[in-house]
VEXDRENZA-273267 format. One record per residue (C-alpha): z, x, y; residue in one letter. Coordinates in steps of 0.25 Angstrom, whole numbers, plus 5000, padded with zeros to 4 digits. Layout:
<sites>
ZXYA/...
</sites>
This chain:
<sites>
500050005000M/500450115010S/499150195006N/498350065010N/499050055023L/498850195026Q/497350185023N/497150065032Q/497850135043T/496950265041D/495750175041Q/496250105054L/496450235061Q/495050285057H/494450155062I/495150165075R/494750315076Q/493350275074M/493350165084M/494050255094E/492950365092Q/491850265094S/492450215107S/493050335113R/492650485114F/493950545109I/493450695107S/493850735121L/494650865119S/495850905128G/495351045127L/494150995135S/495050955146G/495751085147I/494451165146A/493851075157A/495051085166G/495151235164T/493751255168C/493951175181A/495151255185L/494351385183A/493251325191G/494151285202A/494751425202Y/493451495203F/492851395214A/494151415222S/493851565222G/492451545226V/492751445238I/493851535243N/492951655243R/491851585249G/492551515260A/493751605263G/494651485264S/495551395255S/494951285246L/495651185255K/495051235268E/493751255262L/493651115256D/494151055269N/493051135276H/492051065267I/492650935268Y/492550935283N/491150985283G/491451115289N/490851195277L/489651165268N/489851165253I/488751265252R/489451365261D/490451395250Y/489951335237M/488751425235G/488451435220N/489851485215S/490551355216L/489351285209F/489351385198L/490851375196I/490751225195A/489551225186L/490251325176F/491551255177T/490851125173L/490051185162M/491251255156A/492151135157A/491051045150F/490751145139V/492151175136L/492551025136S/491350995127A/491751105117I/493151055116F/492750905115T/491750945104W/492851015096L/493750895098R/492650805092S/492450895080K/493950895078K/494050745079T/492750725071N/492150635082T/490750625089L/490650695102I/489450615106W/489550465103G/489650335109S/491050355115A/490650495121S/489350435127K/490150315133R/491150415138L/490050505145L/489350385151I/490650335157N/491050475162V/489750505168C/489550375177I/490750415187P/490350565186M/488850535190V/489350445201A/490350545206G/489250655205G/488350575214I/489450545223Y/489950695224I/488450735227L/488450645239K/489750705244L/489150845243I/487850785250E/488750735262H/489650855263G/490950785258S/491350905249F/492850875250G/492650745242L/491950815231I/493150855223A/493850725224P/492550655220G/492350735208C/493850705203L/493750555206I/492350535199F/492750625187Y/494050545186G/493250415186L/492350465175A/493550505166L/494150365168V/492850295166N/492650375153G/494050375148S/493850245140K/492850315131Y/493750425128T/495250465127L/496150385137G/496750515143E/495450545150V/495750425159R/496950495165F/496250615167L/495250535176G/496350465183Y/496850605187G/495550655192Q/495350525201I/496750545207I/496550695210L/495150655216G/495750545225V/496850635230I/495850745233N/495150645242L/496350675252W/496350825249Y/494950865250T/495351005253G/495851025239Y/494650985231G/494551105222L/496051095219Y/495850945215F/494650985206W/495551085199A/496650985197A/495750875192G/494650945184F/495551065180G/497051025179V/496950885175L/495950915164H/496851025158I/498050925158V/497150815152Y/496650915142G/497950965138A/498550825136I/497350785128M/497450905119W/498950885117S/498750735114K/497450735105Y/497150875100E/498450955099R/498650925084Q/
</sites>
């Protein structure tokens, strides 16, 4: 009798797991968040060095000059910051993809299925809209609003896509949105808010996810 009950319980758990895998992308790795956050902090560090050497002023003073229209972004950006941003994004994406792939192999789940497609679509909608909005900010010279715009739209993308993955992603999105909104009143600290949002929050989120789902 007890064996039959145990078999039925195992079957129900298996069915529940299959339904969860078909409706949500659960292969996100906490190590992916830690890797992305570490890349973001490294990128912010190198970017701050380039900005300080190129402008001869603090980040806050430089950002205020840009925001007030006293300095054009081309005067200090050059190719260095663009390359730093590009390599940071590429490194974060590659490392996140590797850890997610390893996680999917360990849990024996598909990395590209209906759940991951829905997740990608729901994340891309706010991200594409935010990208267009930020391009218009650059066109109009509102450089001080770029950092908060990135944080807010990225947070909205996470919240929008969280229903197709692990629920903790929603709280990461809330944190990004809150930082972005606060940054609207402290435009002279854009790089610091970027480091806090894309760096620190990702590392904290990744550590929590790893401890909760992958530690064993």
